[in-house]
C-alpha positions, 0 to 999 in steps of 0.5 A: 253469197250472191245468187249464183249467176249463169255463163250466159250473164258472165259473157253478157259482160264481156266488151268484146268476143275476143274478151269471151273466149280468151276468158272461156280458155282460161276458166279452168283451175289449172289456170287458176292455183289460188281462187276464194270466195266470201260474203257478200259477195267478193271473190279473188284469184290468182291466174297463172299467165306467161309472166313469172309474178300470176295475175291478182284479181278481185271482183265485187259482186255488189257493183259488180267491179272489178281489179286486175293487175294485168295491163289490159285496157278492157273492163272487164279483163279476161281474168275477171270474167275466167273468175266469174265463169269459175264462180258460176260453175261453182268451182271456187271454195267459200273462204272468209280471209282474203288475201291482204292485197284483195281484203284492202281493196274490198275494205277501199270500196267499203269505206268509199261507198261509206263516205258517197252515203255522208255527203247528202247536204252542201257545206255551206247552204247558203253559198248554194244558194246564191249559186242557184239564183246567179244561175237562174239570172244567167239563163234567163238572160240567155233565154232572152238572147235565144229569144231575140235569135230566133225571131231574127232567123224566122224573119229573114227566112230559112233559105239562107240555112243551106249556105250559113255552115255550122257556124251559125248554131255554133256560136248560138250554142257557145252562147247558150253553154256560156248561160249554163244551159247546156240542154239548149246547147245540145237541141241547137248544135244538133240542128246544123244537120237538119237543111242538109237532111233532104226535101221537106228540112224546111218544116223541119227545122221551123218545128225545132225552132217553134219548140225552142220557142216554146221552152223559152217562154214555158221558162218565163212563165212557171207560175202557169204549168204544172209541177211535173211539166215545169220540173221537164222544162228545166230538165230540158233546158239543162237544170240537174236534180241530184241522186239524194233528192230523187232518191229521198223526194221519189215514191219508189215503184217495185216490180220485176224489170225485165233488161231489154237492152243497153249501149254505150257512148263515148263523149267528151272523154265520158262513157255513158251507159244507157240501160233500157228496163219494162216492169213485169207488172206496171208495163213501165219503161224506165231508163237507167243510166251510168256515167265513167271516165274513159278507160274506167269501168261503167256499171255492169249490175244490169246484165241485158236478158235478166229480170231484177226485182228491184225498187226505182224511183224516176225523176220527177218530170211530165213523163217519168222515164230515167229513174234511179236503182233505188233497192235492189232484192235479187235477180229472179229467172227472166220470161219473155218481157211482152210486146205491143202491137203497131199500133199500141206503140203509136198510141203510147208515143203520142201520149208521151208527146201530148204531155212532152212535146220535146220528147226526142225518143222513146222505146219500143217492145213489139210482139213481132217484127214488122214487115219490111218491103225489100228494097229496089235492086240496081241494074247497073251497081252490086247491092252494097254500092247502090246509090238508090238504096241510100236515095231511098232512105231520103226519097231522092233519086238515083240516075243509074238506077231505072228502079229508083223513085218508086 
């Protein structure tokens, strides 16, 4: 069997606190008349609930992945968590013969994984080349139009941007979607909030326009760019690299990777999981992305607070950050990840920004929490309603508070 997880790691998989509490109340042998475990990481059990028929639950630890006959829409559900807690407490006996309902699910998962491994090349390579050429032509035409739009915005001045509403950026963003440049469309839609972001918005908007113009110019002259910077430009525009290509071409980086943080986002009926790692030996940060349709489980193999011995394959860009787990060897005891000073953080960010000027986020792991000055008290309103707290964030003023502006 796989290395046994502790209770903290199991409970970290829970989608919310109520699922944690419900799972702990179900994690007893009297609630599970049938349980079993088999190599290479299969768990199953039947949980007796209020219904006459027990809920059938199965867990594949290699994912991990879950299946349960209960009607819950949470992933993992309380029954899967409870089964994992029983296994964590060594309360499940090994049995190499799962019941038919569990065995069929494990067999389906195994077959699905084999089929995915066989799909490495397109069915019609010539058609794939034609589609790639057609997309390059669409993107080039779209960027020519974007260049004219940017010049028009600067020529007519930025003052009208505050009165334009969101439609100004939505129109050009939709054109970039038609040109198959989704990365540019996302950046353009985000600009709609800049004219309403407080004092100094003009400089921030002009800076974003300049970065967009830099992308247009860089894409039009790929032969003058280093290979990694050329790949960065294409990724910012919206070109993607297939996972199979990354795994085949990237040199794997093996390390003990601290799992620092995780964040789930729901957007356009797709759930995205962003998991941040840092290598113990290399000190390198990594971002592992996972995707699933709304209502489907995401990959839970990297639990926050654990440390994994694994090979990571990084995407080919100027600042390698996004990565794939190429080979995972084992989960090792997690220690405290080393942090850096504020000066070290700023130096690392400045270096990364020099390699990728379109970088919009950067991981930070500090050795100590920086002190923060307290917000001014408001003499007229409770702290939870004080306008000067919000005004402080944008360097504004609150006419009702004498502490405003300080």
